[in-house]
C-alpha positions as CSV (number, residue, x, y, z in Angstrom):
1,M,-0.1,0.0,0.0
2,T,1.4,3.3,-1.0
3,I,0.5,6.5,0.9
4,L,0.9,9.8,-0.8
5,T,1.6,12.7,1.4
6,Q,2.1,16.4,0.4
7,T,5.3,18.1,1.5
8,S,5.7,21.8,1.8
9,S,7.6,21.8,-1.5
10,T,4.6,20.4,-3.3
11,L,2.2,22.8,-1.4
12,G,4.2,25.8,-2.2
13,S,4.1,25.1,-5.9
14,N,0.2,24.9,-6.0
15,P,-1.2,28.2,-6.2
16,L,-4.5,26.9,-4.7
17,S,-2.6,26.0,-1.5
18,S,-2.9,29.6,-0.1
19,M,-6.6,29.7,-0.2
20,Q,-8.3,31.0,3.0
21,I,-11.7,32.1,3.5
22,D,-12.0,36.0,3.5
23,H,-15.4,36.9,4.1
24,V,-19.0,36.0,3.6
25,C,-21.4,38.5,1.6
26,L,-24.9,39.1,2.7
27,N,-27.2,41.0,0.2
28,V,-29.7,42.8,2.3
29,P,-32.9,44.9,1.4
30,N,-32.2,47.2,4.4
31,Y,-28.5,48.4,4.7
32,E,-28.5,50.6,7.6
33,E,-30.8,48.3,9.7
34,T,-28.5,45.4,9.1
35,L,-25.3,47.3,10.0
36,Q,-26.9,48.4,13.2
37,W,-28.2,44.9,14.0
38,Y,-24.7,43.3,13.5
39,Q,-23.2,46.0,15.6
40,E,-25.8,45.7,18.6
41,K,-26.1,42.0,18.4
42,L,-22.8,40.4,17.5
43,D,-20.4,43.5,18.6
44,A,-19.6,44.0,14.8
45,T,-17.5,47.1,14.0
46,I,-17.7,48.8,10.6
47,K,-14.2,48.4,9.0
48,R,-15.0,50.1,5.7
49,E,-17.9,51.4,3.7
50,W,-18.1,52.3,0.0
51,T,-20.1,52.6,-3.2
52,V,-19.4,51.5,-6.7
53,D,-19.9,54.1,-9.6
54,V,-21.7,51.4,-11.9
55,L,-23.9,50.4,-9.2
56,S,-25.1,53.6,-7.8
57,D,-28.1,52.2,-5.9
58,L,-25.9,50.0,-3.8
59,K,-24.0,50.7,-0.6
60,L,-21.3,48.1,0.7
61,A,-19.5,47.7,4.0
62,Y,-17.1,45.3,5.6
63,L,-18.0,44.3,9.2
64,Q,-15.6,42.8,11.6
65,V,-17.1,40.4,14.2
66,Y,-13.9,39.6,16.2
67,G,-11.9,37.3,13.8
68,F,-14.7,37.2,11.1
69,R,-15.4,39.4,8.2
70,I,-18.8,39.9,6.7
71,E,-19.6,42.1,3.7
72,I,-23.0,43.8,3.6
73,I,-24.5,45.0,0.3
74,G,-27.6,46.8,0.4
75,S,-29.8,48.9,-1.9
76,T,-30.5,52.5,-1.2
77,Q,-33.9,52.0,-3.0
78,S,-36.5,50.3,-1.0
79,R,-37.1,46.7,-2.0
80,S,-39.4,44.1,-0.5
81,G,-37.7,41.4,1.8
82,M,-36.1,38.3,0.5
83,P,-37.6,34.9,1.0
84,E,-37.0,33.7,4.5
85,A,-36.7,30.0,5.8
86,K,-39.3,28.9,8.1
87,D,-37.2,25.9,9.6
88,L,-33.6,24.7,9.2
89,G,-34.8,21.9,6.7
90,E,-36.0,24.7,4.3
91,G,-32.8,26.8,5.0
92,V,-30.4,24.1,4.0
93,R,-32.3,23.1,0.9
94,T,-31.9,26.3,-0.8
95,S,-29.0,27.3,-3.4
96,G,-26.4,29.7,-2.2
97,I,-25.2,30.1,1.2
98,G,-27.6,28.5,3.7
99,H,-26.0,29.8,6.7
100,F,-22.6,30.7,8.0
101,C,-21.0,29.2,11.3
102,L,-19.1,30.8,13.9
103,R,-17.1,28.8,16.4
104,V,-17.3,29.9,20.0
105,D,-15.8,28.6,23.3
106,D,-19.1,28.0,25.0
107,V,-22.2,28.0,22.9
108,D,-24.6,27.8,25.9
109,A,-23.2,31.0,27.2
110,L,-23.1,32.8,23.8
111,L,-26.9,31.9,23.1
112,A,-27.9,33.1,26.6
113,E,-26.2,36.4,25.9
114,L,-27.8,36.8,22.4
115,N,-31.2,35.9,23.9
116,R,-30.5,38.6,26.5
117,R,-29.8,41.1,23.6
118,G,-33.1,40.3,22.1
119,V,-31.9,37.8,19.4
120,P,-34.6,34.7,19.6
121,T,-33.3,31.2,19.1
122,F,-34.1,29.6,15.9
123,V,-32.8,26.1,16.4
124,E,-32.4,25.2,20.1
125,L,-29.2,24.0,21.6
126,G,-28.3,20.5,20.8
127,S,-25.4,18.2,21.0
128,Y,-24.4,16.2,18.2
129,P,-21.9,13.5,19.1
130,D,-21.4,12.0,15.8
131,A,-20.4,15.3,14.5
132,G,-18.5,16.3,17.6
133,V,-20.4,19.5,18.3
134,R,-22.9,21.3,20.3
135,L,-24.7,24.1,18.3
136,C,-27.6,26.4,17.8
137,F,-28.9,28.7,15.1
138,V,-30.4,32.3,15.3
139,K,-31.5,34.5,12.5
140,D,-30.3,38.2,11.8
141,N,-32.6,41.0,11.1
142,N,-33.2,39.8,7.4
143,G,-33.7,36.1,8.2
144,N,-30.2,34.9,7.4
145,L,-29.3,31.9,9.5
146,I,-26.2,31.9,11.6
147,E,-24.9,28.9,13.2
148,F,-22.8,28.9,16.5
149,V,-20.8,25.9,17.4
150,T,-18.5,24.5,20.1
151,F,-16.6,21.4,19.7
152,L,-17.4,18.6,22.2
153,K,-14.5,17.6,24.3
154,D,-12.8,14.5,22.9
155,S,-14.1,15.1,19.5
156,A,-11.9,15.3,16.5
157,Q,-11.9,18.9,15.0
């Protein structure tokens, strides 16, 4: 049996090997309200705001949520809301980004704090030993699903 391993020299020659996630983009119907929600509920800070000349009805921003960056794109013209998932099954059966996930040290304490800040629970806390995680979901002000996860002790990450 031959086992193939990648060495640093083979990784270095592959331009794909430097890929890292940079940000998640959320297209929203209510730009200002979304910036406020992420600042108040998840302690986000606005790192940059800008417009693009050829897309004059849009405003864009990078939000920093601790070590995670979220790009918000919203129209300055009123739009009706986007379709919103009624349950997790519907949310994960759509094309595009179904949710994004943030890893935390203590998902129970995090959810309690978010509930204190007025963020309702969408999917209750649960432990999933087969996946090695404990998790919950909330929705942002536009219905986007956000998962929070803590690895269970003795689980392979």
